[in-house]
C-alpha positions in Angstrom: 16.6 6.4 17.8 18.7 4.0 15.6 17.7 0.4 14.6 21.1 -0.1 13.0 23.1 -3.2 14.2 25.7 -2.8 16.5 29.4 -4.1 16.1 28.8 -6.9 18.7 28.6 -10.8 18.7 24.9 -11.3 18.2 24.6 -8.8 15.3 27.6 -10.5 13.5 26.0 -14.0 14.3 22.8 -12.8 12.7 24.0 -10.9 9.7 27.7 -11.9 9.5 30.6 -9.5 9.4 29.3 -6.6 7.5 32.0 -3.9 6.8 30.4 -0.4 7.2 31.8 0.8 3.8 29.9 -2.0 2.0 26.4 -1.0 3.3 23.9 1.6 2.2 22.3 3.5 5.0 18.7 4.1 5.0 17.1 6.9 7.3 13.5 7.5 7.8 12.5 10.7 9.7 9.1 11.5 11.0 8.0 14.0 13.4 9.6 12.7 16.5 11.3 9.5 15.4 14.5 9.0 13.3 15.2 5.4 12.3 18.7 4.4 10.7 19.6 1.4 9.2 22.6 -0.1 7.2 21.6 -2.6 4.6 23.7 -4.8 2.6 23.3 -4.6 -0.9 21.3 -7.8 -1.3 19.2 -6.5 1.5 18.9 -3.0 -0.3 17.6 -4.8 -3.3 14.8 -6.8 -1.2 13.6 -3.8 0.1 13.6 -1.9 -3.4 11.5 -4.9 -5.0 9.1 -5.0 -1.8 8.6 -1.2 -2.3 8.0 -1.4 -5.9 5.6 -4.3 -5.4 3.7 -2.3 -2.7 3.6 0.9 -4.9 1.9 -1.0 -7.7 -0.6 -2.3 -5.3 -1.4 1.0 -3.8 -1.5 2.6 -7.2 -4.0 0.1 -8.4 -6.0 0.6 -5.3 -6.0 4.3 -5.5 -7.0 4.1 -9.2 -9.8 1.5 -8.4 -11.2 3.6 -5.7 -11.1 6.7 -7.7 -13.0 5.0 -10.5 -15.7 3.8 -7.9 -16.2 7.4 -6.4 -16.5 8.9 -10.0 -19.0 6.1 -10.6 -21.1 7.1 -7.5 -21.2 10.8 -8.4 -23.9 10.0 -11.0 -26.0 9.1 -8.2 -25.2 12.4 -6.1 
């Protein structure tokens, strides 16, 4: 399954004319799913920024939960 934009008028109207050699292809593989998306450099930077922010939040939550669990072990 691909989620890549096509070379049609609707895609071009939405994202502009994007030359295939000016994009970054991102592929995400799952058990039964393969998702492919071409990103412009600007879109790739935005995705990278969002992934970094999400990673920071996930890391903070993980550390907080671990600290709480360690604290609760005192009562076990």
